[in-house]
N, C-alpha and C positions, 0 to 999 in steps of 0.2 A: 929032752922029753917035755911035751906040752902038758900043762896042768888043766884039769877039768873040775868044775864044781857041780855038786848035786843041785837039782832044781828046788827052789824055795817053795814051801807049801803055805806061806802066810797069806797075805793080801787082805787083811782086815782094813788097813789104811792104804789108800792109793799112793800117797807120798812115799811110804816105805816100800811098796811094790816097785815103784819107779826107781827108787834108790837101788834096790837089789838088781833090777834089770840093767841100770847104768853101770854098776860095778861089774856085773857079768859081761856086758858088752865090751867094756874098756879092757878087761883082762883076758878076753877070749884069745886063745892061741899063744899066750905068753908062757915061756918056760921059766923055771926057777932062776936060771941064770939071767934072763931078761928082767925078771922082777927085782933082781938084786943090783942091777946096774944103776948108777946115778952120777950126776956131775959132782965135782969136788964140793964138799960142804953142804950138800943137799940130801934130803931123804930119797931113798930109792922107792919104787912102786910098792915093794913088800912092806916097807916101813910106813908108807902112807896108809896102806890097807890095815896094818896093825894099829895105827893111830885110830882109824875109824872103828875097828874091832873093839878097841878099849873104850871108845865113847859109847858104843852100843852096850857093852857089859856094864859100864858105870851107870847108864840110864836105867837099865834093867834092874840093877841092885837098888837104885833110888826108888823106883816104883814099887819094888817088892817091900821095901821098908814102909811105904805109905799103906800098903795093904795089911802088913803085919800090925801096924799101929792103928789101923782103921781110921786114918785121917790124913788130909793133905799136909805136906811138910813145906810150908812156904813162909817167907818173911814178908814184911810190908813192901810194896812196890815203890820204887822211886821214879822220878821223872826220867832219869838216865835209863832205867830199866825199860820204861815205856817206849822211849825213842829207839833204843837198840832192838827191842822186840819188833817194833814196827818196821825198821829197816830190813831185818832178816826175814820175818814171817809174812810181811805184806808186800815188800818190794823185792823179795827173793834175792837179797844182796848180802854177801858176806865180805866185809872189808878185809883186805890183805894186811899182813904184817904183824898179826898177833901171835905171840909165842904160845904153843900148846901147853895146857896145864900139865903139871908133873905126872899126874895119874894117867894121862893119855899120851905120854911120850913113849915111842917104841922102845921095847926092851930086848928085841932080837929074836922074835918068833921065826921059825923057819918059814920061808915063803909058801911051801906046800901046805903047811898047817893053817896059816892065816887064810889062804885062798880057799881051802877046803871047808873051813869053819865059819867064815864071815856071813854066809847066807843064813846059817842056823842062828847066829847071833841077832841078825835083823829080825828073823821070824820070832825068836823068843822075846825081843823087845816089842814087836808088834802085838804079841799075845798079852803081855803084862800091861801095856798101855791100854789095850782094849778092855781088860778087866778093870783097870782104874777108871776108865771112862764110864763103864757100866755102874761102878760102885759110887763114884763121886759126882758124876754128871759132866756133860760136854763143856759147859761154860766155867767150870770151877778151875781155878789155878791150883794145880796139884803138887808140883815139885819145882824147886828152884834150879835154874840153870846157873852155873858159876859166873857167867858174864851177863846173860840176859835177864836174870832174876826169875820171879815166879811165872810159870807158863801153864797153859791148859794142855790137855793131852794132844789136841790138834796142833797147837803151837810147837810142842815137842817133836811131833812127826814132821812138821814143816821145817823146823830147824835142822833135823837130821837130813832131810832132802837137800836143802840149800847147802849145808856144810859138806855133805857127800858129793854133790854136784861140783862144788869148788875143788875138791880133791880129785874127783874123776878127771877133770881137765888136766890136772898135773900128771896123773897116771897116763893119760893119752899122749901127752908131750914126751914122757919118758919112754913109752912104747914106741913112738915114732923114732926117737933117737936110737933105741935098741935095735929096731928093725933095720934102720939105716946103716948101722955099723956091723950087724951080725948076720944078716941074711942076704 
């Protein structure tokens, strides 16, 4: 059985809209069985999507805390933060090889659930980021990223686009493997 997602109704931020479209396109026509296939020792497409889903819910919670406390929640930026942020948000490059933080490690969501809900998580993140942008300003560093440090709302959206694009490539490789072996 092929899985289908509802259309996302967000689109305040173009990076997040492109992210949703890329995930939708990459998973189009994949069954739950295909989403669960993976090479030994690697995540399957469903686990990659769950990892992304968890990053979106974590970002949403962080921005909700900023609004609840009515202030940005950032530490002082370091030179390392500035360089990492530049590489990801300006050069659109996410280096390989970093292990996912524990809170974003897949926990076993059913493929049907993660695929059905990921678009709404992107939309919820888009909405809360837009609220923080309106409240704190476009140029304000609003929330710390665990690796990149303090980011503006636009940098957060760009991070999610670059990070998501990185993982969409992995999903497409897994889809190609699944289609080659199963159909």
